[in-house]
N, C-alpha and C positions, 0 to 999 in steps of 0.2 A: 449363430449370431453371438458376437462377443459382448462383454459387459459394457464396454464403452458405447457400442451401437445401441444396446438396449436402454442405457441411461439417456442417450440423446433422444430416442424414440419417446421415452417417458416425458422428457421436457417438451417435446413438440406437442404431445397430447395435452399439455397444460397451457399451450401458447394462447396469448390474447392479443389480437391485432391492435386493439384500442390501447392497451398498456404499452405495447411495443412502440407505438407512435409517440407516446409521451416520453418514453425512455430514449428514443432516438434523438429527440430534441434536447432532453436534459443532459445527455452525455456527449453532446456536440459532435455528431457524426457526419456533418456536412463537409463539402469540399474545403480543404485548407484548415479544418478544425482539428483539435487534438485527437478526437475519436473517429476521424474520417474512415468511412467504410465499415465501421463496426455494425454488426447485425444483431438486433434484439428480437427475442421471441415474445417478450412480454410476460415472463415468469418471475415471480417475486423471489427474494432471497429466502424467506422461510420455506417456500415451495421447493427451491433448489436444494436446500438443506435436507428436506424430507426425501427428495429423490435420491440424493447422495447416500442417505442412510440405508435405503433399499439395496444399494449395490456396493456398500462399503466392503463387505467381506470378499466380494468377487473381483473387484478392480485390481489390476496389476499396475506396475509402473509403466508398462507399455501402453495400457489403456489410458493412463494419465496423459502420456505424450500425445496420444490420439485425440483426446479431449482438448488439450491445449492447442492443437492445430485446427480445431473446428472453427468455422466462421461464426457460429452462434456464441454470443457473449455469455449466455447462461451455461453453456457447456464448459467454457474455460473457468467460469466461477465454480462450477461443481468440481472440476479437477483440482482447483486450488483449495477449496474447502476440504476436500479429501486429503490432500497433501499435508495440510496443517494438522489434521487429526492423526494421520499416519505417522507424522514426525513425532508427536507426543508419545506414541506407543513403541517407537522403533528402538532397537539397540544402537550402539555406537556406529556400527557399519551401515545400518539402515539409515541413520540420520545423515551420515556423510553422503550416501547415495541420493537422498532426497534434496539435500542442500545443493549438490552438484547439478542434479536434474533441473532444479528451479533456476539456477543461474544460467545454465545452458539454454533455457527456454524463456529467459526474461523478456525477450521481445514479444512473447505471446501474453505476458502479464501487462496488457496494453490498454488499460484504462485505470483511472485513479481508484475506483472501488476494488478492482482486482488486486492492485498493489496493497491497498489498506487492509484487506482481509487476510493477506498472506505474508507480507514482509516481516512483521514482528514475530509471528509464530514459526517462521522458518529461518530467515536470514538472521534476525535479531536473536532468536533463541540459540541458533547454532554458534554465534560468535560471542555469546555471553562469557564463556570461559576461555576465549581465544583472543588472539590479536585482532584488532578491528581494522587492519589494513584493507581487507576487501571492501569495506564501506567507502573508504576514500577513493579506491579505484572506481567503484560504481558512481561516486559523485562526480568523477571526471568524464563520465561517459557522454558521448554525443546523443545518446538515446534518453529522451525525457523520462521514460518509465524506470530506467535503471537509476537515474538520479533521485527519483522519488522513492524508490526502494531503499536507497542508502539512508535517506532522512527518516522515513517512517519505520524502518527496522529498529531505530534507536528507541522506539517506544518500549521494547523489551528491556533495554538497558535502564530506561527511566524508572520502570516499575521495580527495578532492583536497586535504585538509588545511584546508579552509575550515569553521570550527567556529562562528562567531559566530551564525549563524541558528539552529543547533540549540539552543544554550544559551538564546538569547533566547526562542525559541518554547516551550521546555520550562518556562521560568520563567513565561511568560504563561499557559500552559495548566494550571498547577498546580490551578486551581479547576474544571477541566472536570468535568462531571457523569458522564462515561462512563469505565469502566475500560479500554476499548479505546484511549482516548487516553492514559491513564496508562501502559499497557503500551508503547505506541508511543514515548512520551517516554523511558521507562526504557531501552528498546532502543537508541534513538538516543544517549542519554547514555553507555551502555556502549560503543557503537561510537566515539563521540568520545573516550572515555577511552583507547581503544587507540591513538589518534593522539597524544593529549596527556594523560597521566595527571595531571600536575600541575594542569592546568586543570580537569579533572573534580573533583579533590580540593578545589580552591579553591571551585568551584561548590557542592559538597556541604557544605563547611565553612559556607558562608553560607546555603544554602537547605535543607539536609536536614530540619530540623524542620518545614518548611512543605510538603514534597513528599508526595504521596499515597504510602501504604505500598508499593503495587505498583510505582510508579515507582522508588522508592528501592531496592527489592529487585532489580529488573532492572539498575539502574545499577551496583549494587555487585558483580555476579556475578564480575567478574574481580579484585577486590581481595582481599587476604588476609583470613582469617576474623576476625582481631582487629579489622581496620578495619571490616569489615561489622558486627560486633557494636557497635562504638563509634558508628557513624553511626546504626544502628537504635535505639540507646538515647537519641539526642538528642531 
């Protein structure tokens, strides 16, 4: 029995039908919804992290691919948690391999929590000292999750004070049809504002009337109530 199979068995041993039912509703898995068909076991993220730690030394990249292909959401989460930790410790060649594997299997990073736990630590981290062109390619993808990866990956940039990509992507994605992109943009704008509030205000002065309402609300969360009201009225 391989490490991936053993890890999945450990997750199934922790399964909770009651929690699974709640997660199934929360992550919109019904017909026509963004998480359509996703299957939950009802295992919490702390439990997933604990299981991943048990198998961390034995998992190979082939095991990761196997986990990403699994129908259970928690198996894919475990794979991504493992990849983020593995990336931090890898040498240059190893990081290149993890980055390529992640993008090759981006279609399996197929819910917002999976994106959010992995995009900054893999895509963002990998592009910190490189050209950011891959982000803009992802942002043009017809796949919702690749577009969200593009935006959320910039959190790694924001933490280093590099804000250009965040503002540019959020401007370009204003017309995106999905609210998960609007929310991601608002979140990243808010985080950018923590680093440079003046730049966030300048962006909002110019773009607030054209931003999706949910993006604007997320971006404004840390500003005074009077400023929030003024921008929302534009």
